[in-house]
Structures are given as structure tokens and as C-alpha cells.
C-alpha positions in Angstrom: 7.1 31.6 -5.0 9.9 30.9 -7.5 10.9 27.9 -9.5 13.5 25.7 -7.8 16.8 26.2 -9.4 17.7 22.6 -8.5 14.6 21.2 -10.1 15.3 23.3 -13.3 18.9 22.1 -13.3 17.8 18.4 -13.1 16.6 18.9 -16.7 20.3 19.1 -17.7 20.6 15.4 -16.9 18.6 14.8 -20.1 21.4 16.4 -22.2 24.0 13.9 -23.5 27.4 14.1 -22.1 26.6 16.2 -19.0 28.2 15.3 -15.7 25.8 16.6 -13.1 26.9 17.7 -9.7 23.6 19.6 -9.4 20.8 17.6 -7.8 21.5 16.0 -4.4 19.5 13.0 -5.5 20.3 9.4 -4.5 22.0 7.0 -6.9 19.2 4.9 -8.4 21.5 1.9 -8.7 21.2 1.6 -4.9 17.4 1.3 -4.9 16.1 -2.1 -3.7 14.1 -2.8 -6.8 13.7 -6.6 -6.4 12.6 -6.2 -2.8 10.2 -3.4 -3.8 8.7 -5.6 -6.5 8.2 -8.4 -3.9 6.7 -6.0 -1.4 4.2 -4.6 -3.9 3.2 -8.1 -5.0 2.8 -9.2 -1.4 0.6 -6.3 -0.5 -1.6 -6.3 -3.6 -1.8 -10.0 -3.8 -3.2 -10.3 -0.3 -7.1 -10.4 -0.4 -7.3 -8.3 2.8 -4.4 -5.9 2.4 -4.8 -5.2 -1.3 -8.1 -3.4 -1.1 -7.0 -1.7 2.1 -3.8 -0.5 0.4 -5.8 1.3 -2.4 -8.2 3.0 0.0 -8.1 6.2 2.0 -6.4 5.9 5.3 -5.6 7.6 8.6 -3.9 11.1 8.2 -1.4 10.2 10.9 0.0 7.4 8.7 0.1 3.6 8.6 0.5 2.4 12.2 3.1 -0.4 11.6 5.3 2.0 9.7 5.0 4.6 12.5 5.9 1.9 15.0 9.0 1.1 13.0 9.9 4.8 13.0 9.5 4.8 16.8 12.1 2.0 17.1 14.4 3.9 14.7 14.0 7.1 16.7 15.1 5.2 19.8 18.4 4.5 18.0 18.7 8.3 17.7 18.2 8.7 21.5 14.6 9.7 21.2 12.1 7.8 23.3 8.7 8.3 21.7 5.4 6.5 20.8 3.4 6.3 17.6 1.4 9.3 18.6 4.6 11.4 18.3 4.9 10.6 14.6 3.0 11.8 11.5 3.9 10.4 8.0 4.4 13.0 5.3 4.8 12.9 1.5 8.6 13.3 1.8 10.2 15.6 4.4 9.7 18.5 2.0 6.0 18.3 2.8 6.9 18.3 6.4 8.7 21.6 6.0 5.8 23.1 4.2 3.4 22.0 7.0 5.7 23.5 9.6 5.8 26.8 7.7 2.0 26.8 7.4 1.6 26.0 11.1 4.1 28.4 12.6 4.5 31.4 10.2 2.4 34.4 9.5 3.5 37.2 7.2 6.4 39.3 8.6 7.2 36.7 11.3 10.9 35.8 11.5 12.5 32.4 10.8 16.0 31.9 12.0 18.1 30.0 9.5 21.8 29.4 8.8 23.4 31.3 5.9 23.5 29.5 3.5 20.7 27.0 4.1 18.7 24.4 2.3 17.0 25.9 -0.8 13.9 23.7 -0.4 13.3 25.0 3.1 13.5 28.6 1.9 10.9 27.7 -0.8 8.6 26.0 1.7 8.8 28.9 4.2 8.8 31.8 1.8 5.2 31.0 0.7 4.1 32.4 4.1 6.1 35.7 3.6 8.5 35.5 6.6 11.5 37.7 7.4 14.7 35.7 7.6 17.4 36.3 10.3 20.8 34.7 10.5 21.7 31.9 12.9 25.5 31.5 13.6 25.6 28.3 15.7 29.3 27.8 15.5 30.6 31.3 15.5 28.1 32.7 18.1 24.5 33.6 17.8 23.2 37.0 18.8 21.4 37.4 22.1 17.7 36.4 22.4 16.9 40.1 23.0 18.7 41.1 19.7 16.8 38.5 17.7 13.4 39.5 19.3 14.1 43.2 18.7 14.9 42.6 15.0 11.8 40.4 14.6 9.6 43.2 16.1 11.2 45.7 13.8 10.3 43.4 10.8 6.7 43.4 11.9 6.3 40.1 13.7 7.9 37.6 16.1 10.5 35.0 16.0 8.7 31.7 15.2 11.3 29.0 14.9 15.0 28.1 14.3 15.7 25.8 11.3 18.9 23.8 10.9 20.3 20.9 9.0 22.7 19.7 11.8 24.3 16.7 10.1 26.2 17.0 6.7 24.1 20.1 5.9 22.6 20.8 2.5 24.4 22.8 1.0 27.6 23.0 2.9 28.2 19.4 4.0 29.1 20.7 7.5 28.0 19.3 10.8 27.0 21.2 13.9 29.3 20.6 16.9 27.8 19.4 20.3 28.5 22.9 21.8 26.7 24.6 18.9 23.7 22.3 19.3 23.5 22.9 23.1 23.7 26.7 22.5 21.0 26.6 19.9 18.7 24.7 22.3 19.4 27.3 24.9 18.6 30.2 22.5 15.3 28.5 21.4 14.3 28.0 25.1 15.0 31.6 25.9 13.1 32.8 22.8 10.3 30.2 23.5 10.4 28.9 19.9 10.6 25.5 18.3 13.8 24.1 16.6 13.2 22.4 13.3 15.8 19.7 12.9 16.1 18.6 9.3 17.9 15.2 9.5 17.7 14.1 5.9 21.4 13.1 5.8 22.0 12.0 9.4 22.4 8.3 8.5 25.1 8.9 5.9 28.1 9.3 8.2 31.3 8.1 6.6 33.7 8.6 9.5 34.0 10.4 12.8 32.0 10.2 16.0 28.2 10.6 15.7 26.8 13.6 17.6 23.5 13.3 19.4 20.5 14.7 17.6 19.1 18.0 18.8 15.8 16.3 19.7 17.6 13.7 21.9 19.6 16.5 23.6 16.5 18.5 24.3 14.7 15.4 25.7 17.6 15.0 28.1 17.1 18.6 29.3 13.3 18.5 29.5 12.6 14.9 30.5 10.3 13.8 27.7 9.5 14.3 24.1 6.2 16.0 24.9 8.2 18.7 26.8 10.6 19.1 24.0 10.6 22.1 21.6 12.4 20.2 18.8 10.6 18.9 15.7 12.6 16.2 13.9 12.2 15.9 10.1 13.1 12.5 8.8 13.0 10.9 5.4 13.5 7.6 3.6 14.5 9.2 0.3 18.3 9.3 0.9 18.5 5.8 2.4 15.9 3.5 0.9 14.2 5.1 -2.1 13.0 8.6 -3.1 10.1 7.6 -5.4 7.7 6.4 -2.7 7.8 10.0 -1.3 7.7 9.2 2.4 9.1 11.1 5.3 8.0 11.8 8.9 7.8 14.4 11.6 8.6 13.4 15.2 7.5 15.9 17.9 5.4 16.4 21.0 1.9 15.1 20.8 0.5 18.6 20.9 2.5 19.6 17.8 1.7 16.4 16.0 -2.0 16.8 16.7 -1.9 20.2 14.9 0.2 18.9 12.1 -2.3 16.1 11.5 -5.0 18.8 11.0 -2.8 20.4 8.4 -2.3 17.0 6.7 -6.1 16.4 6.7 -6.6 19.8 5.0 -3.8 19.1 2.4 -4.1 15.6 1.0 -5.9 13.6 3.7 -3.2 11.0 3.8 0.0 9.8 2.1 -0.7 6.8 -0.1 -1.2 3.8 2.1 0.1 1.4 -0.6 3.5 3.2 -0.5 3.5 3.1 3.3 2.8 -0.6 3.4 5.6 -1.3 0.9 8.0 1.0 2.8 7.3 -0.8 6.1 8.3 -4.1 4.5 11.4 -2.6 2.9 12.7 -1.0 6.0 12.2 -4.1 8.1 14.0 -6.1 5.5 16.7 -3.9 4.0 17.2 -0.6 5.9 20.5 -1.4 7.6 21.9 -3.0 4.4 20.7 0.0 2.3 22.5 2.5 4.7 25.7 0.4 4.6 25.6 0.3 0.8 24.9 4.0 0.5 27.7 4.9 2.9 30.2 2.8 1.0 29.1 4.2 -2.4 29.1 7.9 -1.4 32.2 7.8 0.7 34.2 6.6 -2.3 32.7 9.4 -4.5 33.3 12.1 -1.8 37.0 10.9 -1.6 37.3 11.1 -5.4 35.9 14.6 -5.4 38.1 15.9 -2.6 41.2 14.4 -4.3 40.3 16.0 -7.6 39.6 19.4 -6.0 43.0 19.2 -4.3 44.8 18.1 -7.4 43.2 20.5 -10.0 41.7 23.5 -8.4 43.7 26.8 -8.1 44.9 27.8 -4.6 42.4 30.7 -4.6 39.5 28.2 -4.4 38.5 26.6 -1.0 36.0 23.9 -0.1 34.4 22.1 2.9 35.5 18.6 4.1 32.3 16.8 4.9 32.3 13.7 7.1 29.2 12.4 5.4 26.1 13.4 3.3 26.1 14.3 -0.4 27.6 17.8 -0.7 30.8 19.8 -0.9 30.6 23.6 -0.7 33.1 25.5 -2.8 34.1 29.1 -2.4 35.4 30.7 -5.6 37.7 33.8 -5.7 36.1 37.1 -4.9 34.4 38.5 -8.0 33.7 35.1 -9.6 30.0 34.6 -10.3 28.8 31.1 -9.8 25.8 31.5 -12.1 28.0 32.8 -14.9 30.4 30.0 -14.3 27.6 27.5 -14.6 26.7 28.8 -18.1 30.3 28.3 -19.2 30.6 25.0 -17.4 27.6 23.5 -19.2 28.5 24.9 -22.6 32.3 24.3 -22.5 33.0 21.6 -19.9 29.7 19.7 -19.9 29.5 20.0 -16.1 26.5 21.1 -14.1 26.3 22.3 -10.4 24.1 24.7 -8.4 25.2 28.3 -8.0 25.5 29.1 -4.3 23.3 32.2 -4.3 20.2 29.9 -4.5 20.9 28.9 -0.8 20.8 32.5 0.5 17.5 34.2 1.3 19.2 37.5 0.4 20.8 36.1 -2.8 24.3 36.8 -1.6 27.1 34.3 -1.9 27.5 34.7 -5.6 31.1 33.4 -5.5 30.0 30.0 -4.1 28.8 26.8 -5.7 27.4 23.5 -4.4 28.7 20.2 -5.7 26.9 16.9 -5.2 28.9 13.7 -5.5 25.9 11.3 -5.3 25.4 10.4 -9.0 28.6 10.4 -11.1 31.1 7.5 -10.6 34.6 8.2 -9.3 36.2 8.4 -12.8 33.5 10.8 -14.0 34.0 13.0 -10.9 37.7 13.3 -11.5 37.4 14.1 -15.1 34.6 16.7 -14.6 36.4 18.4 -11.7 39.5 18.7 -13.9 37.4 20.3 -16.7 35.7 22.6 -14.3 39.0 23.7 -12.8 40.4 24.5 -16.3 37.6 27.2 -16.6 38.9 28.9 -13.4 42.5 28.8 -14.5 41.9 30.1 -18.1 
């Protein structure tokens, strides 16, 4: 296991004058602080709920919060019940649980290239082999994937994707790509891990059905589906309560609950009780505020890139989420550029090689527009562009 480059880069936020495009963390000015204060006071001030909130609890999670998630998943086209949900300490814990449940050393995990660094960290602890998914340009045949997995010493165990406004590229899988991925997984007889951390943050365009909802249409029920949906409250409500969830067939959830029991017994019940009150009161309003805030910052970054970047630089055009993926001229090293950017331009970002299991993509970088305001984004992109011109 290796230190997260993003976690290390977050330390740069402590330096004066740094504009950080590094961590894809939510803007803390959006957090519902007053509502959270009231929710904590309500729970801890109740003579029945207070002691309960500070006690151990069920590994599956707080039932009223799971029931809210059931209603939320219905809006995503996923009919389910509370038994299809387990609460995790952030979706990152959910990814680690899935790696632990599904991977043995030398097994193969199918991932997009590039893919979410946190997923690579979660899975790599179990010593897998990585093979490349190409959902938009055309995956290889099931036989080809199976043959490669056998040659690596194991079997294909799952396919992992971030289908909506992906971390790190900001791109969204088309409906055709989603259907083809489900067909591939069915033929390989493996689960699909659908990381939907950013799905709620759509700025424009037509929403595309989730992979889990598409699979349920094919198979008839969630308990027949191969898709595991990874959700989180971190990007919409607040990250500090560290709460996410996994939604899947009851058989998969039953096994994940055993993993949860062996890991930390349960996510803090106090946090779950508070989150349940927050989502019932402010969830829709929080999403609307986040979309408005991040849309303006994305637009500012795209305008600045178009205005200041040399023509040899290209970038993605995300319809939502928190990230823009930038491809630099061949021969430009993103890590070397970062050193110069911090020292000379007071700008931080994540070098793209961190998002490749094979450490390729050295001429790419990931920019997050979630924290700096629009004026700071414009100024920082201009300073960063000057490093590429001179």
C-alpha cells in the first residue's frame, strides 16, 4: 500500500497563497452547519435517543436512515428494501469491503484507464491484476478478458466504473456503454461495482439511468442483479460524518455485513441519526445549492482554459461533478509541472499518473474546481498556463 497522493497534496492547503485544484473535496461553505447543530442537539437532548446514539448498534446501519436511502434509490430507478442496504463509513470503506469480499491475490479487476485513485488503493491491498475496460471505444471479448486473467494467475472478479462525471476525467458513460458493460459482466459472470459519488451533481443534459436500474430492468429484481451501487453523502450533504452506503442483492449485502462486523462493528449511530434528520430536512436544497455553486466554478475553469491554455493542451467538458481532465503536450511531465506550479505559480493539482494502475499518463493532470471561487480559478489557470508557454 502507498500513501494517497491526493491526501498528501491536501497538506498544501495549509500553505499561504496556494490555490488548490488538488483534492476533490466539497466546499465547506455549503455544509448545513445550523441544521447539523440542531440535529445533534435534538438527538443528544432526547432522554431515549441520547444514550442509544452513543451505544453500539446494528452492523447493517440505522434503520430509519436505510429506509430514507430506499426511497432515494427509488428516484434512481432502483426498487429495493432496507435489507438491500448496508451503511458504511463513507463510500471509500464500501470499496475496501468489496475488494476484501471479491479479490484474492492475482485475481483480475477490470477498471477504466484512468480510474479513481481511491479505488486503486482500496483494491491494491488485495494484490489484484488490473485489466482495462473501454466502455465507450469497445471492450474486448469476454473470452479475451478471461484468458488474460488466467494468464495472470486468477480469474476476473468484477468490473469497476464511475459512470457519472467520473473521478478523475469528469466524463459520463453513455447509455450504450452502460448496456454493453452489463452484457460483458453477465457473460463473465462477475459483479459490476457502480461508484456513484457524483451522480447527483448534474449541471445540464439528460440524466442517464444508473447501471443498477438498467440491470434490474433486465433481470427483474435487485436480488437478481449483479450491480453493487456505492453511494455517499459526502459530496451532497457533508463529508465529516463519514457516511455512505452499498445497495445490492440481499445475498451480497449479507456477506458485506459480515465484513462490516469484522472491521468496525458499526458506523457511529450518532452520526447516522443526525444524517437521517439532515437528509429529510435539507437534502434536495443541498443538492440544488451544490449544483449552482459548482456549475459556476466549472464554467469559470472552462473559460479560463479556453482563454489562456496553449492550443497543444486539451481537456474534457464535464456536464457535472467536480473534475476536469487535462492532457498536456507529449513529453510534459505532470509531476514535474506540479513542482514548478507550487513554487512559481502557487497552484496545486494532481498529476494524472496517480490514476493509472501502471503509472502511465504522465502528461495528464486532474483539476478540481470545487474549492476556489471563480475569480481565483481564473487567476490560477492563467498562472498555470504561463508555465506551459514559457
